[in-house]
N, C-alpha and C positions, 0 to 999 in steps of 0.2 A: 504493499500499499504506499502511495506517495504522499508527500506533503506539498499541497498546492497552496503556498502561503499567501495570505492576504493580510496586510498589516495596516493599522491606522494609528495615528497619534496626533496630538494637537499641542499647541504651545503651553508650556507649564510656567509656573512663576518661580522666580529665584527666592528661596527662603533663607533664613538665617544660617542654615547649615552650609549653604553654597557661598555665602559672603566671604568666608575665610579663605576659600580656594579659588573662586572665580575672579579672573583679572579682566583682560580686555575682550575676552570672547566667551560667549556661552551659546550653545546651540542645542535646540530640540528638533530632531528630525524624524520623519516617518518613512516607513518603507512598506510597500505592498509586495510581498515576495512570493516566489513560487519555484519549487524544485525539491529535490531530496526525497526522503522516504520515511514515513512513520507507519509502522505495521500494526494493523488491528489484531494480528495474531498474538501480539505481545500483551494484549489486554487480558491477561490470564485470570482465572477464577480464584487464584490463591488468596487466602485471607477473606474469602466471601463470608458474609455473616455480619456481625456487628460492625466491624471496622468499615466495610464497604457499603453496607446498607445506609449508613449515615450520609454517604456521598452520592446517593442516587439522584438527588435533585441537581447537584453540581454536574454529574455525568451527562445529564440530559442536555446541558449547554456547552460544557467544556470537557476535553480529555484531560488537560492539565495546564498549569501555568509554569513558565520557566523564566529564570533570570540568567542572562548570558553576560559575562564580563570579559574584558580584554586585558591581557597581560602582555607586556612587551616581549617577555621571554617565552611564555607558554602559549601565547596566542589566545584565541577565543576559547571559552570553556563554559559549560553549563554549571552555574554555581548553586542554583536552587531549583528543585522540582516540587510542585505542590499540586494536589495532596501528595503526601510522602509515599503512599502505596502505588502511585502512578509509575509505570515502567516505560523506559525508552532504551532501545539498544544503543550500543556505541555509535553505529552508523547513523542512527536517527539523531543522536545528540550532535554529531559532527555536522549533519545537514542543517540543523537548526542554528548551530553556531555560525556557519558560513553565510546564512541568509539573514542574520540578525544585525549586520553592520553594513550600512550603505556603502562604505568605502573599502569593504573587504576585497582583496585580490583573489579573490576566490570564485484517479479519475472518478465528483460523483461519489457513490458510497466507497469507491476505491481510494478516495483522497481525504486527507485532513487539511485544514486551512490554518496557516500560522499568521497571526496578527501581531505586528511588531511596533513597539514604541522605543525608539533609539534616543539616547541622551548622551551628548558630549559637552563637557564643561572644562574650561581651561583650568589646569591645576599644575603649578610649577613644582610641586613636591613629587610628582610622578615623573619617571624617566622620559616618557613620550610627551609629557606636558599636558595631557588631557585625561580627565575621568571619562571612561566610556562604558556604558552598560545598556542592555536592552531588556525590556519586559515583553515577554512573548505569550500570547494566548493561543493554545492549540485546540481546535474545534472541528467537528464534522459539519458544522453549519456555515453556509456561505453568506452570513449576515454581515456584509462588509461595513455598511454604515453603522450598524448597531455596535459592533465590537470596536470600531474606530472611536465611537462616542464613549464606550466604557473605558477604553484606554486613556482618553483625554481626561476622564474624571478621576481615575485612580493612580495613573503612573506618576504624575508630579509629586503627589503625597507619599507614594511608596518610596521614591528616591530620598525623601527626607526621613521617613519613619521606619524603613526597612521591613524585615520579615513579619513582625507582629501585625503591621498594617495589612500586609498581603494575606496573612492568615485570616484576618477579620473580613477582608473583602471576599475571600473564597467561601467563608461561612455564610455571608449574605447570599452569594450565588446559590449555595446549597438549599436555601429556603425558597428559591423561586419556583413557581409552578412550571410544569413541562411546556415546551414551545409547541402547543397544538395548533395546526393550521386553522386560521380563521378567528382565533381567540384574541381578544384585546387584554393585555396584561399590564399590571403595575408592578414594576421590578425595583425594589429598594436596594441601594448599594452605597455604603459609607456615607449616610446622611442625606442622600438625594433619592428621588423616586422617578424612574423613567417609565413613561407610558408608551407602549408599543403594540402593534398589531402583527401577528404572525401571518405571513402571506400564504395563499393557497394557490393551487395550480390553475384555478379558474379566474384569478385576478387579472385584470388588464394591465399591461405594463404602463407605468407612469401614473396610475391612479392611486388614490389613497382614501381610506375610510376613516382616517384620523384627522381631526382639525384642531387648531389651537383652541382649546376649550376654556370658557370662562365660567363654566358651571361651578356652583358652590361646592359640589362634592369633589371637584378636582383641585381644590386649593393647595393640597399637599403635593401635587405633581411639580417636579422641578424641570423635567425635560420631556417634551413630546416629540417623538420621531415619526414623521409621516411615512417613512419607509425604513426597513431594516437592512435591505439588500441591494438597493439600486445606487449607482454612482451618478455624479453630476455629468450627464451625457454631453451637454453642449460644451462644457469646459474642456472635456477630453477631445471632442471633435472640432473644437473651435479653430485650430490651425489648419484643418483639412476639410472644413465643412463644404467647400466647393466640390470635393471629391467623395462626399458621403455615400452617394449612391453606388459608385464604383467599389468602395470599400465594403458596402453591404453585399454586393455580388461576390467579392472575394471570400468573405466570411461564409456566406450561404453555400458556396461551392467547396468549402473546406480547403482552400488554397494555402500553401505554406506562406506564412507572413511573419515578418520581423518588425518590431517597434524598437527603434533606437532612441533613447531618451536620456536627459541629463541626470536624472535621479531615479531611484527605485520606486518612489511614490508615483512619479509621473509615468514611468513605464507600466507600472501595475494598473493604474487607473485607466490608461488608454487601452491596454489589453482587455480589461474587464468591460469597458465600453464597447469594444468591438464584438466581444462574445455576446453581449446583451442586445446588440442592434438587430439581430434576427429573431428576437423574442416575439411571439411565444414558441417559435420553433426552437428546440433545444440544440445547442452546439455539441455535436457528438465526438468531435476530435479532441485532441489534447490541447491545453493551453497553459503557459507558464508565465504569469505576470512578471516574475523577476527571475531570470535565468542567469546562472553564473558558470564560470569555467570549471567549477567543482561538481556540477551536476553529473549524475551517472550517465545521462544521455549525451554528454558533451561531444564525445567522439562521433557518435551516430549522427548528430545534427550538423557537425561541421565537416564531415567527410565529403569529398567530391567524387567518390567512386559510385555513389548512388544518388538518386533524386531525393531532395529534401522531403521529409514526411509531412503529412497533413497536421500542422500544429501552428499555434500562434505563440511567438516568443517575445518577451519583453526583456531588453538588455540595456545596460548602462556602460559596461566596460568597453572602452575604445577599441580593444583588441578584436571585438566582434565585427567591426567595420571591415576588417580584412577576412576573417575566417568565415563570415557568413555572406561574403560578397556574391557567392554563386546562387543564393536564394532568389527566387523569381520576383518577390514583392517585398519591398523594404520601405517602411515609413520612418523618416528621420525627423524628429520634432525638437524644437527648442524648449525653453522654460514655459510651462503653462502659466498664462496670465491670471491674476486675480479676477474675481467676478467684476464685470463692468468694463474690462479692457479687452481689446481685440488684437491678437497678434497678426503679423503679416501672413497672408495666405500663401501656403507653399504650393509649388508647381509639380505637375507630373513630369518626371525626368527619366531618361533611359538608364538602364542599369549600368551601362558602361561608364556613366559619369560618376558613379559611386566608387571612386578610386582612392581617396585619401581620408585620413582620420578627421580632417576638418571640413569634410564635404558639407555643403549648405543643407538646411532643412528642406525636405521635399518628399514626394512619393515616387520612389524609384521602381518602375515596372514597365514591362512591354505589353501589359494586358490591355486589350481593347474591350470595353464594356459591351454587353449584349443589348442593353437598354439605353435609349436616349436620355440625356440628363434632364431632370425635372427642374426647369428654371424657376418655377413658382416657389418651391420651398427655399431656394437660394435667395430669391428676392425677399421672402418673408423673414428669413433669418438676418439678412443684411439690414432690413428696415428695423428689426429689433435691436441690432447693434447701434445703429444711428440714433434710435430713440432711448438708448441706454436701458433697454428692457432687462429685467433681472435674469441672471443665468438660469435660475430655476424655471422661469417662464419659457425661456428659450429651449430648455431641456424637454419641457412638456410638449412643445411644438415638434421638436426633432423626434422625440420618442413616439408621438402619434403618427408622424410620417413613416417612420420605420415599421410601426405596427401595421398600418394600412398597406404598406408595400408587401410585407411578409404575408399578411392575410390574403391579399389579392393573388399572391403566388401559390399559396398552399391550399386554398379553397378548391380549385379544380382537382388537385390530387386527392383531397379528402372525399370529394364527390365521387371520383372514379373508384377509389378504394372501397367506399361504402357499397358500390355496385357489385363488388366481389363476394359480398356476404350472401350465403344461400337464403332462400325464402324460408320463413318460419314454418310454413306448411310442409316443408321437406324434412322437418325434424321428427323422427319417430322415436318413441321411448324404448323400442325393442331393437334399435340399431345404434351403432356408434354415431356420434354427432357428425354431420356432413363436413367436408373440407371446404376451405375458402378457395375460390377460383384463383388461378395464377395471375400475377400482375404482368400484363403484356405491354411493354413500352409503346409499340406502335399503335395498339388499340387505344391507349391513353392519349397519344398525340392526336388521334382523330377526333377526340372529344373536345379539344381546345378550340376548334373552329367555331362552335356554337356556345360553349360554356367555359371559355378560357378567361384569363385575367382581364381582358378588355371589358368585361361586364362591370368590374369594380375599380379599375385603375385607369387614369388618364394618360399614363406613360406609354409611349410607343417604343417599338424596337423589336429585336429578335427574341421574343419570348420562347419560341419553340427551341431555339438554340440554347437558351438558358436552361430550359427543362432537360434537354438531352445531356448537358453537362452535369446538371444536378443529380440526374439518375445514376451517375457513375461515382458520386461523392459519398464520403462517410456519413454526411448528414442525412442523405436520403436513406442509406442503409440502416442507420440508427432509428430514424423516424418510422420507416416501414416495418422494421422488426417490432417496434413498440406498438404500432397500430395493429399488426397481425396478432400479436399476443393478446391485445385487448379484445379483438373480435373473436379469437379462438376461445377466450374465457367467456365471452358473451354467449357463444354457441353452447359451451358446457353448461352454463347457467340455464339457458332455455331448455336444454336436454333434461336437466334436473326437474325443472318445472313441469315438463311433459310427463316425466315419470310419476310425479306427485299427483297428477290429474287422473292417473290410471287406477283401476280397482285391483291393486296388487294381490290382495287376499284372494279374490276370485281367480286370478291367474294361477296362484299356487295350487288351487283345488283341481286344476286341469293338468298339472305337471307333477313329475316325480319328486320325491324328497331330495334326491341328488340335485336336480335342477333348482329346487327351492333354496337349498343351502347355497348353491352357487349364486343365486340372485341376491341373497342376504349379504354375502361377502362382497359382491360387486357394489351393492348399495352403500355398504359401510365404507368401502374405498372411495365412493363418490363423496361421501360426507367428509372424509379426511382430505380429499383433494380440494374441496370447496374451502375448507378451513386453511389448508396449507398455501393455496394459491390466491386466497382472498377473492374468490369468484364473486361477481356482482349478483349474488343471490339474496332474495328477500328473506328476512328472518323467519317469517311464517312458512316459507317453503322448506327451510331446513327443519323446522319443528314438525311439519307435516310428514317429511320423509322419515324422521325418527319414529313417529307414531306408526307409520307403515311397517317399519322394520320390527318394532316391538310386537305388533299384531301378528306378523308372519311367524316370528319366533315362538310366540305363545301357542300357535296352532300346530306346531311341530311336536313330535314325541319328546318326553322329558330328557332322554339321553342326548338328543340333538340340541335341545334348549341349553343344557349345561355346557356343551362344547361351544356353541355360538356366543353364549354370555361370557365365557372365559376369554374371548378375544378382546374384551375390554373396550370395545368401540361404541357401545350403546350408551 
């Protein structure tokens, strides 16, 4: 399992403890980092019981919290892991160390995310002249904005009060309710209360059901987060918004893409913005918001003996300008401007122009977009810049544009795939569920003439060419496998419902005891499958099937009843 680190931090305050060592420079930096490996296999059950049960609430949000320090002689080292029963292998600790310092020279359920708050303070008493430490949150949850906010609240205080403060913060997290999708939660931590809503798969990108509340019952709320997982889309796309549609195509098609940025936070935020731009379609390829030369895939990604893989990399080390020069699409950006400022728009340039470490910002690619550029969205965003429209409002406009573009693209596919579903009348309780029809690319292409994206999108261009390319991409493969699994489960659920509508007891009276026992075992397996695979079956259907099974067993001879009841499935 890999660590796809995403870090957040905010400016802290200089306290009395810093005054003694801080001279002419103090820096608080953030990094959104990705790479390395944290294994779920190492979450062993050892010590389960009282010690671990206490941390069930904590585990729903975080795997662990680490403190990483820098020593001139020893290098980076994990100094603290909390809770203490949390386990990390030596390789995992090394990965976390390399990703926790912005200046180091160094998938999904398969991934953990690492959120990093890096602090550097001038200190003449140390050999290197600086105090350097990072506070790292390791979590399975991709709640970028939420954990960024948590770090801003607790990290500055931690660096003054050390481990007792960290332990108290972790105890607060342990009291939080589980992050159930759709629930609005009040989460207290170290004297403040955050109000958040956990997103669901049905939420529209860029929308929020939380508003700044003035209700009397919310007077104890310190922070209200409209989103826990979305980044400032316009701020990230700002240097390249003239080319937003082309970048959307590259991400949709799973093309190898590199973001070269001046800092880990800017590289990470830009990579995350790219991955999110095709929402609600899931990006099924790999992405590394902050990739370093110490990553285990470094050799694989930099070799010239094979084509670059389908992955989006965020890098900061100038060394990559040379080693990734053969990648087909490279975005080189400068410093991201604060909200309200607009950087100079970068141009699309040929890859051969990316030769030196000081190459100018730009999109380096030979890719020719399939679709014509939508000038309306560009005019709308440019007008917003001229009118000093807030970045949040610009992000809403851009996110809605991407959403409508993605939906226009995916709806014809959804419509065609739905036609592959067998008719409900073809489902027989006494036969195996029917199979889905095969996806035939040419058959799908023929549907586009009458029911293609032109029904919902004003954008012209080679839509059919875009679909042909997409059907060969990892994103289509992942999307279709997901849809096929959902439809297969739906067929299994309909088959169960058909079984429940039959008079099974009457059927057993017309068949032998051997056939009846075989039916009971099959029905029990159906129940197990429905539970194991979370089939979309109504609760009363499951209860009705259990009742059928019990009635059939009671109608059998006592010796057979005893055997079937011992299976322990009723």
